[in-house]
N, C-alpha and C positions, 0 to 999 in steps of 0.2 A: 881172194879175189873181193871179198866184201871190205876188207879194209881199201885196196886200191879204189874202190867204187866210192867210198866215204871219203876218201882223200881228194878225188877229184870233184867231188860236190862241194866240200869244203875250198878247195881252192877256187871254184867257179863263184862261189858265195862271197868270198873275199874279194875277187875282183870287180864283182858286180857293186859290191858296196864302196869300196874304194875309187872305182871308176864315176861313181853316180854322187859326188860331194854335190850337195844340196847349196851351200853358202860357200863363198870365195870372199878373199880381200878385195874390198871395195877398190877398183880402179878408176882413179881420176884422170881425165886428159890435162896435161900440165903443159904450159908455153908451146902448144902446136903452133909452129911456124905457119905464117901467113906467107906464102912463096911469091906473091903478086905485089905489084905496086897499086895499091888500092887505098880509096879514102875509108876514113872510119864508117862513114854511112853506107858504103858497100859491103865493107865486112859485115856491119850490123844487118842489111838486107840480107845477104847471103846466109848467116846464121838464122835468122827469124824463117826465111823461107826453108831450110833444111829442116826445123823444128815441124814445119807445118807439114813437109813431103812425108816426114816419119811419124806423124801423130801426135807430136808434142804441143802442148798450150804454152805458147811464147808471150812474154810480157817484159817490155822495156821497163826497167826500174829507174835507171838514170844511163845518160850514154856512157859506153863501156860495159853495162852491166845489164844482164836479162837473168830473169827468173823464169824458169820451164818445169813442168810438170807433165807426165803421161799417165794415163790410166789405162789397165790392162787388165779386163775382168775385175776382180774385187782388188788388185794391186795397185799402188800408186808409187810413183819414183819423183822426186824432187831434186832439182839441180840448179846451181848459180853459173851462170856462163860469162866470165868476163874476157873482154877482148880490146885490143887497139888495131892500129895499122900493121903490126907487126907479129901478133900472135894471139892467141885465144886459150882459155882454159875452161874445162866443165868439170866442177865439182859438187860432190854430193852435199845435199843439203838436209833431207828427210825422206821418209819412206813410210808407207803403211802395209802391211802383208807381205813384207819381203824378208822376213827373219832376220832384220839388222840385229847386230849384236857383236860389241867389242872391235868394230871396223870390219866386220863381215856382212855378206849381203847374199840375198839369192842370187844365183849365177845368171839369171835372165837380166837382173839390173845392168851388169857389165857388157852385157850382149847389146841392149838397149841403147847404151852409152857409145858404144863402139860404132853402131849403126848410125847415130846421130852425127858423132865425128866423121865418119866416111860420107855422110852428104853434105856436111859442110865442107869439106875439103871439095867435094864435087861442085858445088855451088860457087866457092871461090874461085875455082878453076874457070868455070863458066863466065864470071863477072869479069875476068882478066882480058 
């Protein structure tokens, strides 16, 4: 009976630790299609508003290129968003306190980028 109990506890611990990986490979959004006929100015506006809506600080570096960062408690994520009338990409630039190492980062980074991407899609749809 003791051996079965130990086996169950060990199995649960293994599941707990493998299911709770803190870092994951960085997920960049690459060439996400702009499925609407919009000017580059409208695409830029949709991206900027999406960032603001999700708490990102957005800065246009040049036409077709935005630098953005988000601060969550003591964590900072920085991305570069490139775009034109047909597509956009969100690429990891830098981070602070997000356990970045060898192309892996805290899993929350990917969630933040996914939420930003989803909001950009919603804003593009609204602009069409």
